[in-house]
N, C-alpha and C positions, 0 to 999 in steps of 0.2 A: 860442665861446659868446657870444651877445649877449642883452641884455634890452631889450625895447621898453618905455619908461616911459610913453608916452602911454596914456590910458585908453581901453579898448575896451568897448563897451556891448552889452547884450542887450536884448530887448524889455521885460523887466521893469524895466529901469533908467530908462525914460523914459515920459513921457506927451506927447500932442500938445496944444499950447497952442491954445485956442479963439480965434477972431478974428471980426471983422465979416463977415457973409455976405450976399450978394444973393439967395441961393436962398430962394424963398418956402416951399418944402416939401422934405422929404427925397426925396419921390417924383420930384423934378425932377433929382436927381443922376444923371448918366449913367455907368453902370458898364461899358458896352461900349467896347472900344478897337479900332482898326484898326492893324495892324502891316504894314510892308513890310520884308522881311528882306534882309540884306546880300548873302549869297552866292547863295541860292536864287532871289532876286528874286520870291518868292511873297508873297502877302498873306493876312492872316487877320483876321476881325472876330469878336469875341466877348467874353465876360467872362473875363479872364485868370487863372482859378483852375484848378488841375490836381489831380486825384486821383493820389496817388503810385503808382508801379509796384510795388506790394507784393501779396502773395498775397491779402490781404483788402480791399484798396481798389482795385487795378488790375483790376477785373472788368468783364465785359460788362454785367451789370445796372447797375453804377455808371455806366458810359459812357452807357447809355440814359437814366438818370435825370438826369445832369448835362448831357447834350447839350440837354435841354429848356430849360435855363437859359443855353445858350450857353457852357458850360464844357467843359474838356478832361479826358480820362482817359488817363493813361499805362498802357497795358495791361501786366500782368505778363508778363515775357519767357517764362514757362513755359506760357502759354496760347497756343492757336492764334490767329493774328492774321487778321482780315478787315478790309478798309478801310471801316469805318463812319464816320459823321460824328463829328468831334472825337475820334477815337481815335488815339493815338500808339503806334507800334510800338516796343518796347523790345528792345535787343540788348546783348550783352556782347562782350568782346574776342575770344572764340573763335568768334564768329558768321561764317559763310561768306556774304559779300554776294552771291555768285553764286546763292544759294538764294532770294533775295527774289522773291516771286511777283507782286507788284503794283507799280504805279506809285505809290510812297508820297508822300503830302504831308508827313507827319511821321515822323521816326525819332529815337529817343533812344539814344545810347550811354551806358549807365549803369554806372559802376564806383565802388567805394568810394574809390579813390585815383586822382585825375586828374593826378597829378604825375609819372607814369612816362613815359619816352620811348616805350614801346610804345603807350601811350594816345594820345599826340600823333601818332604815326605813323599810327595807325588813323583818327584824325579826318581827316588828309590823304587817306588812301585812300578814305574815305567820300565826300569831296567830289569825288574824281576818278573814282569808280566809276560805270559806266553806270547802275546801278540806283538810285543815291542822289545823283547829282550835282545833280539839280534839287530834291531834298527839303529841307524845313526841318529842319536838323540841330541837335539838342540834344545837348550833351556835358557830362559832369561826373562826379564832383563835385570842386570846388576851393573855396578860401575866401580867396584872396589876389588882388589886382589884377594882379600880374605873370602869374600862371597864366591868369587870365581873358583877358588880352590875347593870350597865346600860343595859346590854344585858338581864339579868334576868327580870328587870323591863319592858323591851320591849316585853317580852313574851316567852323567851326561858326557857325551863326546865333545860337544861344542857349547860354549857359553856365549850368550848374546849380551853385548856390552853397550850400555847407553841409558841414562836416566835424564830425559828432558831435552836432548839436543835436536830433535826432529823439527822440521820446518813448520809443521802444523801441530806440534805438541806444546802445551802450555803448563806442563807440570812444574817447571821451575818458577813460573810466574804465580801459580796458584798455591803451591806448597812450599816454595823456597828450598826444594831438595834437588840435588844434582851434582855433577862433577864434570869439569871441562873434558871434552871428548878425546883430544889428542893424548893428554896425560892418562886418562882412563884406559885408553888403548895400550899405551906403553906398559903401564903397571899390571894390567890384567893379562896381557899377552905373556909377560914374564912369569906370572904366577901359573898360568895354564900350561905353558911349555915345560915348566919345571916338573909337572905331573904327567906329561905326555898327552895333555889335552890341547884344544884349539879354541879360538875365539872368533866371533863375528863383531865387527864394529857396526853398530846399528844407529844410524842417524848422524846428522851434523855435516854431511858432505854437501857443499853448496855448488862447487865447481869441480870439473874433472880433476884438477890438481889435488883436491882434498882426498880423492881416492888413492892417489899415489902416496900422499902423506900417511894415509891409514896403513897401507902395506909397508911403507918405510918404518912405521912405528911398531910393526910386529903383528898386525892383524893377519889372520889366515883367510878370512872372508870379509867382504864389505857388503852391507845391506843398504839399498837405496829406496827411498820413498818419493820425496819431492822431485828428485832428478828424473824419475820415470813417470811423473804425473803429466797430464796434458796430452797424452798420445792417443792415437786411434785404439790401441790395444787396451786402454784403461776402461773403455765402455762407460765413461762417466757422462753426466749431464752437460751438454754443450749449450752455452749462451753466447751467441755471436762468435767472436774469435777467442772465447775463453772456455775453460772446462772446470767443473766443480771438483774440489779436492778437499778432504777433511781428515782430521785425526780420528783414530778409532776410539778415543775417549771423549770425543766432542759431543755436543748435544745432538747434532745431526745424526751421528752414528748410533747414539743411544736410542733415539726415536725410531730410526730405521729398523734396528734389530731387536729392540725390546719394547717398542711401543711408546716409551716415555723416558724422560730423565728422572730417575728416582730421587726422592728428596734428601736421602742421606749422603749423596755424593755430588761433588762439583764436576763441572765440565773441565777436563784437563786437555782439551784439544780445541782447535778452531777450524772454521770453514773458510776457504779462500777460492778464488777463481784464477787459475793459472793460464798463461798463454797457450793456445792450441798449437801443438808442435808437429802434427802429422804422424807419420810412422815412427815407431821407436827405433827403427833401424838406423836412422840418421844420428840419434843421440848415442846409441851403442857404438857406432863407428867413431864418434868423437871421443868417447870415453876410452875406448881401446887404443885409439891413436895417441891420446894423451899419455896413457900408461906406457906405451912403447917408447915414446919420446922421453918420459921421465927416466926410464931404465937407461937410455943412452946417455943422458946427462949425468946420472949418478954412477955410471960404470957397472950396472948390473945386467947380466945376460938374461936373467929371469926375474919374475917378481918374487920368487922365493929368496933371491939374493938381495933384494932391496934393503931389508933391515941391516944386513952386513955392510952395505955400501952407503947407507944414508947418514949424513950429518945434517942435523937441523940447525938453522940460523934463526935466532930470535929477531923479530922485526917489529917496528912500530906501524908499518904500512906495507902491505904486500902487493897492492894493485894501484895503478895510476887510473883514477876514475874520472878524469877531466871530461871524457866524452861518454860517461855512463848515462 
């Protein structure tokens, strides 16, 4: 047994310190990035925000809406995949790579626990397989730099970071396992970039400012679930002015996709009803507007520059919630 004594931080533990900026207006902040990926040698240009591969966010209407803004959608693995613009195919460890129908640009190996030997072996298989050897491979989830390095060396271009930070994830409650998401982002980004790889911060963003903090901490992409829930594009069950949203390890998800919750596993997700928010366009505009404003406060002309310009200040309270 070991105890790590150094402080690990979450998004709510810090604020970005403002500094002198040469940007004349927030509209001049550039949110698009161009990436060249390590193993696939492919490139991509766009706004590096991704809708999570969940039942109510990884949908085709969400893909259509976000693609208009240059953003990505990780399509839920239980939906039929077609190669539309900025759509990421999601698979699990039981997927037969010989069944892939298309020349995929993006593919995501998504599992709750990316620390198993089986997972690492499957990443290697994906990189060597004829159907995916030239694809941009995303693999996760993990939350430590050592695992990040191992996954990149196994053949992934991008590692998905986050164990338990999601709004409808109960892994930390049920298992006691996890890592504060801001520190996980900082440490895993450093490890990935040292090998020419990239990371996605997956989970933990509660407000638009958390997305800016993610990019400031070194994230290349940010994946959002709860922040994209409750919109028309989610195609979820609507009850009054609420919409159903649940974690993909929840009992609801297990029953929907497998017919029951098997007795050897616990539910590591919960079901909630979120406020109905209308079109996702309004939320996207708020997120992108917040990002541009963050860049002007931090003195960054692009989100690629945010890590170089960001100084985090540790705080005891970040919001005045007297009227919350």
